[in-house]
N, C-alpha and C positions, 0 to 999 in steps of 0.2 A: 575402607574404614579402618579405624585403629581401636583396639580394645586394650585396657590396662590390667596389669596384675602386679601384685607385690609379693615377693617371696621373702618372708622373714621368719626364721626359726633359730633355735639355739642348739648348738652341739658343743659339748665340752670334750676335750681330749685329755685323758689322764695317762700319765706315764708310769708304768710299772717297773719292776726290776728287769734288768738286762735289756733295756730299751724297748720293751713291749708297750703298745699303745692301745687304749680302749676308747671307743667313741660312744657317747651317750647322747641321744637326740630327743627333743621334745618340742612342742609348739610354743614358741615364745616370740618376742619382738626383735629378732635378730639372729645372727649365726656367729658363733665363735669358731675361728679357724686357727690353725697353728701359725705363729709368727716367730720372728727372731727372739723376742722377749717372752715367749710363752703363748698365751691365747690372745687373739685379737677378735674384734667384732666386725662382721661383714653383713651389710644390708644391701640388697639389690631391688630396685623397682624396674619393672619392664613393661613395655607396651608391644602389642603384636599388630602387624600389618596383615589385614585379611581382605582380599579383593573379592572373594565369593561371598556375597551378602547372605545367601541361603545357609552357608556353613557358619557364619558369624554367630547365629543363635546357639549353635552347639557349644561355643566357648563357655557361656555361662553355666550350662549344664555340667560341663566337665572341668570347671575351674578348680575344684578341690584336687582333682587328679593332676591337673597342670601344675598347681602350686607344689604338690607333693614331689612331682618329677623335678621341678626346679630346685627344691630343697635338697634332694638327693645329689644333684649335680653340684650344688654349692658346698655340700658337706665333704666333697672329695678334694676341695681346693686348699691350698696353703697361701699364706700371705705372699710368698715369693711368686706363686702362680699368677696372682692377679695384680701385682704391683705395677706392671708396665702396660702400655697401650696394647702391645701384642698379646699379652696375657689376658687382658680383658676381652679382646677380640676372639681369642681362642675359646674362652669361657662362653661368650655370646654364641659362637658357632656350635659348640657342643650342646648348649642349652636348647637352641633352635632344633637341632637334630633329634634330641631326646624328646622334646615336646611334640614334634612332628611325628615321630615314631609312635608315641602314645596315642595321638589322635588318629593315626592310620589304623591302629589296632582297635580303638574304641568306636570310631564312626566311619571307617573305610576311606578316609581322606586326610591328608596332612593338614588341610584347612589354613594353616598359618604360613604366610609367604615370607615374613621377616619378623625378627624380634629386635627391639631397640632397648638398651639399658638407659632409662631416663633418670635414674638415681643410683649412685654407687658409693657407698660409705665404708671405709675401712678405718677402724679406731683401735 
């Protein structure tokens, strides 16, 4: 089966003196990441492939933690990181590994076989 999730939050990066950067995150409808012209908006919708139907029920219980984990991964990205197909694939693989790690810790099983990005918006 396939379960869906949307990871949408907003992070703003502010530049201080001498090149320092601060990141401020909150729950909103998107994510701002660093781009060539300052901040850009990133939104990712994902679906998970789950072959073990018994573990599929755990996804709903742990969905807030899964979204949080995905938001943390997204907040590490820059526009250049996700501009190419290879960059998106790298982000997909990292997101899958992080979510599997979370579920292994929470329920004792990685549960998710695959993650697919079904929506990817950079503005």
